[in-house]
N, C-alpha and C positions, 0 to 999 in steps of 0.2 A: 804651191799647193795652196798654200795663204790664202791668194788673192781668191783662187777657186772656193775656198770653204767660206770666205764672207762673202761671195757671190750668191751662191748657194743658198747661206743665212739670209741675206737679204729677199731672192726669188721667195723663200718660206714665206716673209712675212707680207711681201708684197701679193702676191697668189693666192698663197692659205696653202696650209698642209692638205688639206683634203682636195684642193684644185688640184694639186701636184701630184696627189695621190704618192705624198712624201718623198716623191722622185728629186734628185739632187740637179737641178739643173742649173748650167752655166750661163746659159745665153742670155745677153745683157737686151733686153726688150721690155716694155710698155705694159705687154699681155703677154700671156703663155704662147709662144710659137707653135706654129703646126706640127713642125719636125724641132723639136729641141734639141741642144747637146747637153748631153750628161757627164758628170765626173764620178765614175762608177769604180773607181781604183780601191778605194777604202768604204767600209761602211758610216752610213750618214750622222750616228749620235752625237757628233763632236758639232757638226754644221747645225744640227737642231738646239744645241744648246748654246749655241752663238746668238742663235735666231733669239732665240729667248730673253739674251741679255741684249739684243738689239732693242728688241722691243721695252725691255725694262728702262733702260739706261741710253738708247739713242745708239744711233750707227757715227763707231768710231774706230780707230786701230786699236786704242787702250780697251775699249769695250769687247770688242774681237778676241783679245788676250786675257780675259776674265775667266775666261772656261779651265784653259790651260794652269792659271794662275790659281784657280780656285781647287782645281784635281791637285797641284806640287803641296799646296797646303794640306788636303787633305790626305796625302802620301805621307808627311811626315807624321801629322796624327795620327794615322793608323801606323805607322812603325812604330811610334811610342807607343800605342795602346797593346800592338804583340808583343813586343818586347817586354813590356812590363807584366803582360799575362804569362810569360814563359821564364824571363828571370826578376827583376824586381825594379823600382821607379828608379834606380840610380844608374843602373844601367839602361833601362828605356830613355831617360834623359840624355846620356850620350849616345844613344845611336840616333837620337831625332836631333841634335844638336849637328850632327856630323851629316846627316842628310840634309841639313838647311844648306850648310857650305860648299859641299862638293860642287863641281863645277856642273855637272849632268845636271844636277835640280835647280841650278841657276838657268842654263840656257833652255831647257824643257819648259819652264815657268813664263818666258820669256818669248817663245814661239807657238806658233799657232797650228800645232800637231796633236796628234791622237796619241802620241806616245806617255805623257804624263796621265792621260785619260783611262787607256787599258790597263796601266800599272796601279791607280788608284782602285778600280774594279778588282784588280787580282788580288791586290791586299785586303781588299773589303771581306772577299770570300775566306781567305787565309782566317782573317780576325774572326769572322761570323762562326767558321766552321770551329776554331776552337774555343769560343764561347758555345756552341752548342755543345760541345765535346763535355762541357761541365755541367751546364743548365740542363740538357736536353729538352731545351723550349721548342717550339715548332717555328716560333716567329724568327729565331737566329738561325733556324733549318732555311726557311723561307728567302730570309735575307740572302744566305749562303747562295743559293740557286739564281735566285734574281740577280747577285752582282754578276755570275757568271754569263747568263744570255746579255745584260747591259755589258759587260765587257768585250763579248763577242761583236754587241752591234758598234762597239768602238773601234777594234782593228782585229786583222788574224793573228796575233801574236796571244791572245787570250787563249784560242784553241791549244796553240802549244803548249801555254801554260798547262791547260788542265790536262796532257796528257802528263805533261812532267810532274805533275804531282801525286800520279796514281802510287808510285812507292809508298809516299806518305801516308795515302788510305790506307794501303795494305798493311802497313806497320800499325796502323791506329786500328787496325782490323775493323776497318770502315769500305770496303772495297765492293760494297752495292753503292753505297753513296757517292764514292769517289766514280764509278762508272754510270753513273747518272748522271754526274757534274760533268763530266768526258761529252756523253751524248747529248746534252741540252746545247754545249757551246759549240758543238760539231753542228746538231741540227741548227740551230741560229744560223751558222755561218752558210750553210747550205741554202736554207729559206732567201737569205740576201742574195745569194749567186744566183738562183733560180728568180728572184724578183728582178736582178738589174740584167740578166741575160732577154728576159720578156720584154724589158723597156728596149733593147738593145734591139730586139730582133736576132741575136747571134749568140747561139746556144756554146760556141768555143768559149765564151767568156767564162763556162764552167770551169775548165782548165786555165786560162790565162789569170783570170781575176783572183784566184788564190793561191797557186801554186809558183804565179811569176810573181806578183804581185807582194808575196807577202816574203819574199827574198828581195826582188829589187822593188825600192820605196818610191821609184820617180812617178 
C-alpha cells in the first residue's frame, strides 16, 4: 500500500485534483487513462497530504514519510496537552516521553500508513472537546467536529472511535454533541463509500469497502 499511496500522490500532482475528481488513481501513465485503476480500500486524505509534501519538497521516499512523521509528532504533543489538562504538567511529560519511545510510535512514524494520521485526529477531537468543555468556545467546538470529519477521511477506525466515545459524552452530559459527532463521522464515511462505489460502478463496494476493509487491512 506504500507504493499505491505514493503513486496516487504523484498522479494528484501530475493530473490535478480537479481533473481527477479527487479520485485515487494508481494507473501509471503520462495522461489520465480512459479507464483508470483506483485504490479505494481506504479514504484518500493521507495520499492528498503526501501529494502536498511532494509539491513542497519534491518526490522521494523520505518526503512520502513526512506526513506520518508529522502525525506521530502531533500525537505526542496532543497526548501531552490532554494529560496536562486532565492531571498536571509532570504527568503529561511522563506520558509524552513514554509515547515517544514505545515501538508502536517508532514503527508507525516510519511507515507510509494511515494509522498515525487517524490517531492524530482522534486525539485532536478529544483535546478540542476537553477545551470546549471548559471554555465553551465555538472555535474549539468547530475544531472538534472538523477533526471527526478529517479522521473519517483518514481511515475507518475513526468511526469506531466516535462510537466508543459515546459513554464518555453521556458521562459528561453532552450526549447530543456526542451523537452529532458520531453522525458526522458515519456520514463522512458513507459519503466516501458512495463516491468510491460510483467510481467503480459497483455498489457492492458499500459493503466490502467498510465492513471487510475495516477489519482486513490488505
